[in-house]
SEBA-481478 format. One record per residue: residue number from 1; residue in one letter; x negated, y negated, z negated of N, C-alpha, C, O in turn. Coordinates in pm, 1 decimal. Layout:
SITE seq type       nu       nv       nw      cau      cav      caw       cu       cv       cw       ou       ov       ow
SITE NUM    a        X        Y        Z        X        Y        Z        X        Y        Z        X        Y        Z
...
//
This chain:
SITE seq type       nu       nv       nw      cau      cav      caw       cu       cv       cw       ou       ov       ow
SITE   1    m    -71.2    121.9     19.7     17.8     24.7    -12.9   -101.6   -162.2     -4.5   -206.3   -201.2    -56.2
SITE   2    a    -30.9   -200.8     61.4   -110.9   -369.9     86.2   -181.7   -391.2    -82.7   -156.5   -333.3   -188.3
SITE   3    r   -273.5   -495.5    -49.5   -310.3   -551.7   -173.3   -185.4   -641.2   -215.9    -82.0   -615.7   -154.2
SITE   4    p   -178.7   -742.2   -311.9    -39.8   -790.4   -346.3    -88.9   -926.9   -381.5    -96.8   -969.3   -496.8
SITE   5    t   -127.5  -1004.8   -252.5   -168.6  -1128.4   -268.9    -49.5  -1191.9   -240.5     48.4  -1149.5   -179.1
SITE   6    r    -73.9  -1322.4   -304.1      5.5  -1450.2   -307.4     54.0  -1479.7   -153.8    173.8  -1487.5   -126.7
SITE   7    t    -49.2  -1495.4    -55.3    -21.0  -1528.4    100.4     87.6  -1414.8    159.5    181.1  -1462.3    224.1
SITE   8    l     83.6  -1263.3    142.5    143.4  -1178.9    195.4    280.1  -1193.7    123.2    380.1  -1224.3    188.1
SITE   9    i    284.7  -1172.7     -6.4    444.9  -1183.4    -59.7    510.0  -1297.4    -25.3    624.9  -1274.4     12.2
SITE  10    n    477.5  -1416.8    -24.1    502.7  -1518.3     37.6    574.0  -1503.9    169.0    695.8  -1515.6    182.4
SITE  11    a    478.8  -1474.7    275.6    480.7  -1467.5    400.8    603.3  -1341.6    427.6    663.9  -1350.7    534.4
SITE  12    l    627.6  -1266.0    366.6    697.0  -1122.9    350.9    865.9  -1218.3    322.8    948.9  -1200.6    411.9
SITE  13    r    904.7  -1305.8    211.9    968.1  -1331.1    170.3   1019.1  -1434.5    265.4   1141.3  -1444.0    254.8
SITE  14    a    959.3  -1529.5    370.3    964.7  -1648.6    414.4   1019.1  -1553.5    587.0   1101.4  -1612.9    656.6
SITE  15    a    984.3  -1462.6    619.6   1025.1  -1408.1    747.9   1156.4  -1321.7    723.7   1234.1  -1297.4    816.0
SITE  16    a   1176.8  -1275.4    589.2   1289.6  -1206.7    535.0   1418.1  -1323.6    577.3   1519.7  -1306.7    644.6
SITE  17    d   1360.7  -1456.3    501.0   1437.6  -1548.5    506.3   1484.4  -1608.3    634.1   1600.0  -1646.3    652.6
SITE  18    r   1381.0  -1614.9    727.9   1442.9  -1652.3    871.1   1487.3  -1554.8    918.9   1589.2  -1588.3    979.3
SITE  19    l   1464.9  -1416.1    930.7   1585.9  -1298.8    993.0   1722.9  -1334.0    936.0   1830.3  -1346.6    994.8
SITE  20    d   1692.1  -1346.8    805.5   1800.6  -1357.3    729.1   1918.9  -1493.7    793.8   2040.3  -1477.3    806.2
SITE  21    g   1862.2  -1589.9    818.5   1897.5  -1695.2    850.4   1952.7  -1711.7    998.9   2018.2  -1811.4   1029.4
SITE  22    g   1923.9  -1609.7   1091.1   1958.9  -1585.8   1235.4   1847.9  -1615.7   1321.8   1855.2  -1662.7   1435.4
SITE  23    a   1736.9  -1582.0   1253.1   1603.1  -1620.9   1373.5   1621.5  -1494.7   1457.2   1672.8  -1386.5   1428.3
SITE  24    d   1546.5  -1554.3   1606.2   1583.2  -1448.9   1677.1   1476.4  -1319.2   1675.5   1353.9  -1328.7   1668.1
SITE  25    y   1571.1  -1170.4   1686.1   1513.3  -1049.2   1669.4   1522.6   -973.1   1774.0   1630.2   -965.2   1833.3
SITE  26    s   1425.3   -911.6   1810.6   1446.1   -807.7   1895.3   1338.7   -719.3   1880.5   1227.8   -772.8   1881.1
SITE  27    w   1343.1   -593.4   1866.7   1242.1   -495.3   1813.0   1180.7   -477.3   1927.7   1068.8   -428.9   1910.4
SITE  28    t   1207.7   -496.4   2038.2   1101.3   -459.6   2165.6   1043.0   -613.6   2195.7    996.7   -625.9   2309.1
SITE  29    h   1040.5   -677.0   2150.7    959.2   -795.6   2195.6    857.2   -847.1   2044.5    900.1   -873.3   1932.1
SITE  30    m    743.2   -848.0   2083.4    614.8   -836.9   2035.4    631.1   -957.7   1942.1    603.4   -931.8   1825.0
SITE  31    g    659.2  -1049.4   1960.2    669.0  -1189.2   1864.8    793.6  -1182.3   1764.1    806.2  -1241.1   1656.7
SITE  32    a    893.4  -1083.2   1836.2   1056.6  -1104.5   1749.5   1063.0   -993.1   1657.3   1130.6   -998.2   1554.5
SITE  33    c    999.0   -899.6   1689.3   1013.4   -766.5   1621.6    951.9   -781.8   1467.9    878.8   -871.0   1424.7
SITE  34    n    998.7   -680.3   1408.2    945.5   -661.9   1251.5    783.2   -712.4   1223.6    761.8   -788.8   1129.5
SITE  35    c    702.0   -678.3   1286.5    548.3   -716.5   1272.4    562.3   -862.1   1324.8    528.7   -960.7   1259.2
SITE  36    g    604.8   -864.8   1425.3    626.5  -1000.9   1447.3    634.3  -1120.5   1424.8    579.9  -1224.3   1462.5
SITE  37    h    734.5  -1079.3   1336.2    839.4  -1222.6   1247.0    703.3  -1231.4   1108.7    667.7  -1332.0   1047.4
SITE  38    l    661.6  -1115.4   1096.8    558.0  -1157.8    952.1    434.1  -1168.3   1020.3    348.3  -1142.0    935.9
SITE  39    a    381.8  -1192.1   1125.3    270.0  -1216.3   1216.7    338.7  -1366.7   1224.6    282.0  -1435.8   1140.0
SITE  40    q    434.8  -1439.5   1291.3    447.8  -1572.6   1301.1    425.4  -1641.0   1136.5    327.8  -1713.8   1118.4
SITE  41    q    487.2  -1622.6   1062.5    458.0  -1657.2    927.6    289.2  -1639.5    870.3    242.7  -1742.4    821.4
SITE  42    l    231.5  -1562.8    872.4     51.9  -1535.5    856.8     -9.9  -1665.1    961.7    -71.8  -1761.0    915.8
SITE  43    t     18.9  -1647.4   1104.4    -59.0  -1738.8   1166.1      7.0  -1880.4   1237.3    -53.0  -1954.5   1315.2
SITE  44    s    125.3  -1893.9   1196.2    213.3  -2044.9   1223.6    198.4  -2006.8   1384.6    174.4  -2098.6   1463.0
SITE  45    r    208.7  -1910.3   1419.2    213.6  -1903.3   1619.7    367.2  -1868.4   1637.0    445.0  -1825.4   1551.9
SITE  46    s    392.1  -1901.9   1785.4    560.1  -1882.1   1787.9    522.7  -1713.3   1842.5    421.5  -1645.6   1860.5
SITE  47    k    658.0  -1698.2   1853.7    731.0  -1553.2   1886.8    684.5  -1543.2   2039.0    643.2  -1430.7   2067.4
SITE  48    s    682.2  -1630.1   2137.0    606.3  -1655.0   2254.6    496.3  -1600.7   2296.2    466.4  -1513.5   2377.8
SITE  49    e    412.8  -1706.1   2185.8    289.0  -1692.4   2185.5    220.6  -1549.2   2123.4    110.0  -1504.0   2152.8
SITE  50    i    304.8  -1500.2   2043.0    213.1  -1363.0   1965.2    290.4  -1265.6   2092.9    218.2  -1187.7   2155.0
SITE  51    h    393.9  -1272.0   2117.0    430.0  -1160.6   2227.8    319.6  -1149.6   2341.1    269.1  -1040.8   2368.8
SITE  52    a    281.2  -1278.7   2411.5    189.3  -1301.9   2518.2     73.9  -1229.1   2486.6     26.1  -1151.8   2569.6
SITE  53    l     18.5  -1246.5   2364.8   -155.2  -1238.1   2326.2   -124.2  -1097.9   2287.5   -221.9  -1024.4   2301.6
SITE  54    a    -12.4  -1036.2   2240.8    -12.0   -898.9   2217.1     -0.9   -821.9   2390.6    -48.0   -709.5   2407.5
SITE  55    l     55.0   -886.2   2489.1     93.5   -802.3   2574.9    -77.9   -803.4   2674.2    -99.0   -762.2   2788.3
SITE  56    q   -161.1   -858.2   2588.4   -277.2   -905.8   2700.2   -342.4   -696.4   2657.4   -411.8   -635.3   2738.7
SITE  57    k   -304.5   -644.6   2546.2   -362.1   -519.1   2507.6   -283.3   -401.5   2552.9   -172.6   -448.8   2527.3
SITE  58    a   -261.0   -300.2   2594.4   -184.3   -200.2   2556.1   -170.0   -151.7   2429.4   -250.4   -126.8   2339.5
SITE  59    g     -9.1   -140.1   2444.3      7.3    -70.3   2292.4    123.2   -134.7   2209.8    142.5   -253.1   2237.5
SITE  60    d    197.8    -85.2   2121.7    260.2   -165.1   2042.1    227.1   -202.7   1921.6    114.1   -250.0   1933.6
SITE  61    w    268.0   -211.1   1784.4    197.5   -304.7   1683.8    125.8   -182.6   1614.2     20.3   -193.4   1551.7
SITE  62    g    197.3    -62.4   1632.9    122.9     60.3   1513.5      5.3     85.6   1627.1    -96.6    128.4   1572.9
SITE  63    q     -7.8     70.3   1773.2   -159.7    126.5   1833.9   -209.4      6.3   1825.5   -328.4     20.9   1853.6
SITE  64    h   -189.5   -104.7   1803.6   -293.9   -211.2   1816.7   -355.8   -226.5   1684.7   -457.1   -293.8   1665.2
SITE  65    a   -269.5   -139.8   1564.2   -348.8   -167.6   1421.5   -478.4    -38.1   1444.1   -593.7    -43.5   1401.5
SITE  66    v   -416.3     69.6   1521.5   -497.3    184.9   1534.4   -640.0    151.8   1593.6   -749.0    187.9   1549.2
SITE  67    d   -607.3     58.4   1727.9   -726.0     29.0   1802.9   -781.3   -106.6   1764.6   -859.1   -149.2   1850.0
SITE  68    h   -765.1   -180.2   1669.0   -796.4   -302.5   1591.1   -968.8   -313.3   1590.9  -1030.4   -244.8   1509.2
SITE  69    c  -1031.6   -388.8   1671.6  -1148.0   -433.3   1655.9  -1162.9   -568.7   1671.7  -1145.2   -635.5   1773.6
SITE  70    g  -1214.8   -621.8   1504.6  -1256.1   -766.7   1486.5  -1289.4   -853.9   1598.6  -1236.6   -961.2   1627.9
SITE  71    v  -1399.0   -782.9   1665.9  -1486.0   -877.2   1779.5  -1445.2   -824.9   1911.1  -1526.5   -824.3   2003.6
SITE  72    s  -1331.9   -783.6   1925.3  -1301.5   -743.7   2077.5  -1294.9   -827.3   2171.2  -1318.3   -801.7   2289.3
SITE  73    g  -1250.8   -972.9   2109.5  -1218.6  -1051.2   2194.5  -1063.9  -1085.8   2222.2  -1023.8  -1187.4   2279.0
SITE  74    y   -993.1   -992.2   2176.2   -865.1   -949.4   2205.7   -813.3  -1069.9   2113.9   -876.7  -1089.7   2010.2
SITE  75    p   -680.5  -1169.5   2148.9   -629.2  -1257.3   2071.6   -542.5  -1145.7   1980.1   -529.1  -1171.8   1860.5
SITE  76    i   -490.7  -1037.3   2026.9   -363.5   -959.3   1902.7   -495.2   -896.5   1768.3   -480.0   -853.0   1654.2
SITE  77    d   -598.5   -916.7   1840.2   -702.1   -810.9   1733.9   -762.0   -941.4   1571.3   -804.8   -920.6   1457.8
SITE  78    h   -735.7  -1044.5   1638.8   -749.3  -1146.9   1547.5   -628.7  -1193.5   1473.3   -622.1  -1232.7   1356.8
SITE  79    i   -537.5  -1182.4   1559.9   -379.8  -1164.4   1456.4   -374.0  -1066.1   1374.0   -330.1  -1102.9   1265.1
SITE  80    i   -410.4   -910.5   1381.3   -426.4   -808.2   1322.9   -528.1   -841.3   1199.0   -518.7   -801.5   1082.9
SITE  81    t   -614.2   -913.9   1248.9   -735.7   -946.2   1124.6   -678.7  -1059.6   1023.9   -729.2  -1070.3    912.1
SITE  82    t   -566.7  -1149.0   1067.4   -551.4  -1234.6    960.6   -428.9  -1152.9    848.6   -401.0  -1166.0    729.4
SITE  83    m   -383.6  -1074.6    949.6   -257.3   -959.1    856.5   -371.3   -889.0    780.3   -351.2   -889.7    658.9
SITE  84    i   -463.7   -840.3    811.1   -535.1   -749.7    710.9   -605.6   -849.7    578.1   -617.7   -825.8    458.0
SITE  85    e   -637.8   -951.3    649.1   -695.9  -1053.1    565.2   -604.6  -1084.7    433.9   -647.5  -1100.4    319.6
SITE  86    a   -453.3  -1091.2    481.3   -352.3  -1153.0    398.9   -339.6  -1014.4    308.2   -242.5  -1025.7    233.3
SITE  87    g   -405.9   -890.4    291.9   -383.0   -811.4    198.1   -288.9   -647.2    261.7   -257.7   -546.2    198.7
SITE  88    m   -269.9   -680.7    395.2   -186.8   -562.5    477.1   -310.5   -480.9    499.6   -420.6   -532.3    519.2
SITE  89    s   -279.3   -298.7    494.6   -345.1   -193.5    562.9   -351.1   -185.8    748.1   -259.8   -241.7    808.9
SITE  90    y   -428.6   -136.1    803.2   -330.9    -60.7    904.9   -239.2     49.8    894.8   -187.3     92.9    997.8
SITE  91    q   -211.6    103.6    776.4   -120.6    184.3    771.4    -11.9    117.4    750.8     92.4    164.1    796.6
SITE  92    d     -8.8     -9.2    676.4     95.0   -140.0    643.8    192.1   -167.7    760.2    314.7   -171.3    769.8
SITE  93    i     84.3   -186.8    848.6    135.2   -272.0    972.8    227.4   -165.0   1044.7    332.7   -198.3   1099.0
SITE  94    h    178.0    -25.0   1041.4    270.9     60.9   1111.0    367.1     97.8   1062.0    468.5    120.0   1128.2
SITE  95    e    360.8    112.1    947.7    507.2    144.5    829.5    568.3     -6.1    865.3    685.6     -4.0    902.6
SITE  96    l    520.9   -102.4    860.4    654.0   -259.9    876.3    721.5   -218.0   1018.1    844.6   -221.0   1017.6
SITE  97    e    663.5   -182.3   1130.1    724.8   -170.9   1251.0    816.2    -43.0   1248.4    894.5    -25.7   1341.7
SITE  98    r    808.3     60.1   1130.5    905.0    129.2   1172.9    972.6    170.7   1029.0   1010.8    281.2    990.3
SITE  99    l    973.8     53.0    968.8    997.9     46.9    789.4   1021.3    197.9    709.7   1117.9    248.2    652.5
SITE 100    s    879.8    243.0    737.3    874.0    361.0    699.5    793.5    390.6    555.8    779.7    509.0    525.1
SITE 101    s    747.1    301.9    478.6    671.8    308.5    357.6    771.0    407.5    270.7    889.6    387.1    244.7
SITE 102    h    688.4    522.1    232.4    782.2    595.3    108.7    808.2    510.3    -23.1    907.4    502.8    -95.7
SITE 103    a    683.0    448.5    -28.1    688.5    359.6   -135.5    830.9    256.7   -151.0    925.0    263.5   -230.1
SITE 104    v    803.4    167.5    -47.9    930.6     90.9      8.1   1076.9    150.8    -17.7   1149.4    112.5   -109.4
SITE 105    l   1108.4    243.2     69.0   1190.7    336.9     71.8   1269.7    400.1    -30.4   1389.8    427.0    -30.6
SITE 106    r   1169.0    421.6   -128.6   1200.8    460.6   -266.9   1254.3    369.6   -356.8   1340.0    403.8   -438.3
SITE 107    a   1204.5    239.0   -347.9   1237.7    125.4   -406.4   1410.7     65.7   -396.7   1476.6     14.8   -487.4
SITE 108    l   1449.7     91.9   -261.6   1539.3     63.7   -211.8   1673.9     41.4   -323.2   1697.8    125.1   -410.3
SITE 109    p   1755.7    -83.6   -305.2   1882.0    -78.0   -409.5   1961.6     23.7   -363.2   1949.8     71.8   -250.5
SITE 110    d   2057.2     65.3   -460.2   2153.2    157.4   -444.2   2146.8    232.2   -398.9   2234.0    264.1   -318.2
SITE 111    g   2025.6    316.5   -425.5   1968.8    465.3   -356.6   1951.3    490.7   -219.0   1920.9    598.5   -168.1
SITE 112    r   1978.6    354.7   -147.9   1934.4    379.3     -0.4   1781.6    474.3     17.2   1704.8    479.7    -78.8
SITE 113    r   1754.2    534.4    127.0   1646.6    588.8    113.9   1616.3    589.4    283.1   1499.0    623.1    299.4
SITE 114    r   1673.7    567.0    393.2   1667.7    544.5    517.6   1749.4    417.5    570.6   1866.0    390.0    542.0
SITE 115    l   1636.7    324.4    679.5   1664.5    208.5    714.3   1629.6    204.2    908.0   1534.9    254.9    968.1
SITE 116    d   1703.8    153.5    942.8   1698.9    201.5   1109.2   1590.9     40.8   1120.8   1613.3    -68.2   1068.1
SITE 117    y   1485.2     79.0   1201.2   1391.0    -10.2   1222.8   1398.0    -94.9   1306.8   1307.0   -175.0   1328.1
SITE 118    r   1530.7    -91.4   1382.3   1566.2   -160.9   1518.3   1691.2   -277.1   1456.5   1733.5   -358.7   1538.4
SITE 119    h   1746.9   -281.1   1312.9   1842.5   -348.3   1270.6   1775.1   -453.2   1189.5   1691.9   -427.8   1102.3
SITE 120    r   1829.9   -615.8   1234.6   1761.6   -692.3   1174.2   1805.3   -709.6   1002.0   1739.0   -794.5    942.4
SITE 121    d   1926.1   -624.6    909.1   1959.4   -643.3    806.2   1888.8   -550.8    737.1   1851.7   -570.0    621.3
SITE 122    d   1866.5   -448.7    800.6   1741.2   -321.4    739.5   1613.5   -384.8    712.9   1547.5   -366.3    610.7
SITE 123    v   1567.7   -494.6    853.3   1425.1   -520.2    812.5   1392.6   -638.4    710.6   1283.7   -666.8    660.6
SITE 124    v   1530.5   -706.1    691.5   1583.9   -794.2    571.1   1528.2   -757.1    424.3   1454.4   -805.9    338.7
SITE 125    l   1607.8   -640.6    445.8   1609.1   -537.0    310.0   1493.0   -489.5    264.2   1465.3   -490.2    144.3
SITE 126    y   1396.3   -433.4    378.1   1265.7   -387.8    363.4   1169.9   -493.1    329.3   1106.6   -474.0    225.5
SITE 127    m   1140.9   -623.8    409.6   1088.3   -704.9    373.6   1117.1   -744.3    207.4   1028.1   -747.0    122.3
SITE 128    r   1194.6   -760.3    194.0   1233.4   -817.2     50.9   1204.8   -706.5    -61.7   1148.1   -741.0   -165.4
SITE 129    t   1237.9   -594.8    -44.6   1211.7   -517.0   -125.5   1091.0   -467.1   -135.9   1067.9   -429.6   -250.9
SITE 130    w    993.0   -449.5    -52.3    834.1   -471.5    -38.5    802.1   -590.6   -104.6    747.2   -566.9   -212.1
SITE 131    a    817.2   -723.2    -78.1    749.5   -829.2   -161.1    770.9   -808.8   -330.6    680.4   -833.5   -410.3
SITE 132    e    899.6   -761.8   -369.2    909.3   -734.5   -495.5    837.7   -622.4   -530.7    807.1   -630.1   -649.7
SITE 133    l    785.6   -490.6   -462.8    697.9   -405.0   -503.3    570.2   -486.0   -531.1    492.3   -469.4   -624.9
SITE 134    l    563.6   -569.6   -440.2    397.0   -632.3   -450.9    410.9   -740.6   -570.9    309.9   -754.8   -639.9
SITE 135    e    485.0   -791.1   -592.0    510.1   -865.9   -704.8    508.6   -825.9   -799.1    431.4   -877.1   -880.1
SITE 136    d    602.7   -699.4   -845.4    527.5   -616.8   -971.0    415.0   -585.2   -965.7    364.6   -611.6  -1074.9
SITE 137    q    311.3   -522.8   -869.6    198.3   -458.7   -908.7    131.2   -565.6   -910.9     11.1   -539.7   -918.1
SITE 138    r    157.1   -694.1   -907.4     82.9   -814.5   -931.1     36.2   -855.6  -1044.4    -78.3   -883.3  -1080.3
SITE 139    a    175.1   -857.4  -1117.9    214.8   -869.3  -1264.7    126.5   -768.7  -1346.1     48.1   -796.6  -1436.7
SITE 140    a    155.9   -647.3  -1295.0     76.6   -517.3  -1391.9    -63.3   -545.0  -1352.9   -140.6   -531.1  -1447.8
SITE 141    d   -108.6   -573.4  -1262.6   -261.9   -603.1  -1225.0   -302.3   -709.3  -1305.7   -413.2   -697.1  -1357.9
SITE 142    a   -232.0   -820.8  -1330.6   -281.3   -941.1  -1436.9   -282.2   -853.2  -1537.1   -385.3   -803.6  -1582.6
SITE 143    q   -151.6   -825.7  -1582.4   -156.3   -773.4  -1751.6   -260.7   -664.3  -1772.7   -276.7   -623.7  -1887.7
SITE 144    a   -340.5   -607.6  -1663.9   -407.6   -500.4  -1692.2   -579.1   -579.8  -1701.6   -675.1   -543.0  -1769.2
SITE 145    q   -571.5   -660.2  -1636.7   -691.3   -755.5  -1661.3   -724.2   -808.4  -1807.0   -635.0   -874.9  -1859.6
SITE 146    p   -822.2   -790.9  -1867.5   -858.7   -842.1  -1989.9   -891.4  -1011.1  -1974.2   -941.7  -1061.9  -1873.9
SITE 147    s   -852.6  -1080.4  -2091.2   -881.7  -1201.5  -2095.6  -1038.1  -1229.6  -2082.0  -1137.1  -1163.6  -2113.9
SITE 148    d  -1019.7  -1360.6  -2018.7  -1176.7  -1399.4  -1969.9  -1243.4  -1412.3  -2121.7  -1360.4  -1374.2  -2118.0
SITE 149    e  -1201.8  -1455.3  -2254.3  -1280.6  -1407.7  -2354.1  -1320.4  -1294.8  -2407.2  -1433.6  -1278.9  -2453.0
SITE 150    i  -1237.1  -1213.5  -2405.6  -1279.7  -1041.2  -2405.8  -1374.1  -1023.4  -2309.6  -1485.5   -981.5  -2340.8
SITE 151    t  -1347.9  -1047.3  -2205.1  -1467.3  -1003.4  -2099.7  -1590.3  -1053.4  -2120.0  -1679.0   -968.0  -2122.2
SITE 152    r  -1619.8  -1152.7  -2133.7  -1727.4  -1227.8  -2183.4  -1783.0  -1172.9  -2317.4  -1904.5  -1174.3  -2297.3
SITE 153    i  -1763.7  -1127.3  -2437.9  -1765.8  -1039.4  -2522.8  -1809.7   -933.8  -2502.7  -1916.9   -891.6  -2546.3
SITE 154    a  -1726.9   -872.0  -2428.5  -1772.1   -721.0  -2385.5  -1913.6   -704.2  -2316.3  -2007.9   -631.1  -2346.5
SITE 155    r  -1897.9   -793.4  -2216.0  -2046.1   -790.5  -2105.2  -2168.4   -878.7  -2251.5  -2286.6   -844.4  -2255.2
SITE 156    a  -2123.1   -966.1  -2335.7  -2222.2   -956.2  -2392.3  -2249.9   -868.7  -2534.2  -2350.1   -902.5  -2597.2
SITE 157    g  -2175.7   -768.8  -2583.7  -2204.4   -652.5  -2618.8  -2303.1   -550.1  -2553.5  -2398.8   -487.9  -2599.7
SITE 158    q  -2235.1   -555.8  -2407.1  -2325.9   -429.9  -2323.3  -2460.9   -486.6  -2313.6  -2542.1   -404.2  -2355.7
SITE 159    s  -2515.9   -594.5  -2274.7  -2618.2   -663.8  -2242.5  -2712.7   -624.5  -2374.5  -2820.8   -566.7  -2363.3
SITE 160    r  -2644.7   -672.1  -2520.9  -2701.7   -658.2  -2653.5  -2776.1   -479.4  -2636.5  -2894.8   -446.9  -2633.0
SITE 161    s  -2682.5   -414.4  -2630.7  -2680.4   -301.8  -2641.5  -2789.6   -219.3  -2514.8  -2861.7   -123.1  -2541.4
SITE 162    s  -2785.1   -244.5  -2462.0  -2868.2   -227.0  -2333.6  -3007.2   -263.8  -2360.7  -3096.8   -182.2  -2339.0
SITE 163    d  -3037.2   -406.5  -2416.9  -3191.4   -439.5  -2445.5  -3232.6   -337.9  -2559.2  -3339.6   -277.4  -2552.2
SITE 164    a  -3142.5   -320.4  -2666.5  -3177.5   -221.3  -2766.2  -3215.9   -118.2  -2708.6  -3333.2    -86.8  -2729.0
SITE 165    s  -3156.9    -56.0  -2644.3  -3146.4     99.0  -2588.0  -3243.0    111.4  -2524.5  -3289.7    225.2  -2522.9
SITE 166    s  -3321.2     -4.6  -2439.0  -3471.8     25.0  -2379.3  -3580.7      2.1  -2458.4  -3695.6     25.7  -2421.0
SITE 167    k  -3548.9    -47.3  -2577.0  -3651.8    -37.6  -2691.8  -3700.7     44.4  -2789.6  -3793.1     36.0  -2870.5
SITE 168    i  -3573.7    168.2  -2749.8  -3611.7    288.2  -2835.2  -3728.5    368.6  -2757.3  -3726.0    395.3  -2637.1
SITE 169    p  -3820.9    398.9  -2839.2  -3936.1    527.6  -2800.6  -3874.6    621.1  -2732.6  -3760.1    654.2  -2763.5
SITE 170    i  -3939.2    676.6  -2632.1  -3860.1    819.2  -2560.5  -3990.5    896.8  -2641.7  -4107.1    857.4  -2638.2
SITE 171    a  -3937.6   1022.5  -2718.7  -4062.2   1113.1  -2719.3  -4093.6   1191.4  -2601.8  -4023.4   1190.6  -2500.6
SITE 172    t  -4178.1   1245.4  -2613.0  -4266.6   1313.3  -2485.2  -4268.3   1472.1  -2567.2  -4279.2   1491.1  -2688.4
SITE 173    v  -4256.8   1553.2  -2481.3  -4287.7   1682.1  -2516.8  -4406.7   1717.9  -2444.1  -4423.9   1691.2  -2325.2
SITE 174    p  -4483.8   1775.3  -2513.4  -4627.8   1803.9  -2460.2  -4620.2   1967.8  -2385.1  -4560.0   2065.9  -2428.7
SITE 175    r  -4689.4   1958.3  -2279.9  -4670.9   2050.4  -2165.1  -4759.6   2160.5  -2247.2  -4832.7   2141.5  -2344.4
SITE 176    r  -4732.7   2270.7  -2183.4  -4786.7   2419.7  -2218.7  -4889.7   2449.5  -2111.2  -4949.4   2557.2  -2111.1
//
């Protein structure tokens, strides 16, 4: 699952809100599909621009993720790089396009477990559910992080104990 970055969470929510508000949606259009809407939020590029750039290289979003090369020179690879930098994995890109992440599907409300990746309302629900999962993960990670003071004290203690242990003489065993 994606790294729970504020950038990705905000982009997922913004894309879901735009779709829910009636933004153009077409699963067969590389700039107006599931990944296309998220890419619009992360790159500030238009759907037409993303579509044109994506068509310069063969494949759908899942294939673009598999074939991604940050130095290829293909503009779609720059968009994929932006998505990765925002916290997504290649698997996340594939799963978003097909609405197929098991973690997201398990977290859907009302016991739903299946979504149709070609239906706007299902895409909106998936993106919002995923954003909530990432938000929860972010909160859990923050609670798991020790405070700065505890970290400083622990590091100081480790430093002192490693200094002390380095001064303990090592006994030598005579050879026979």
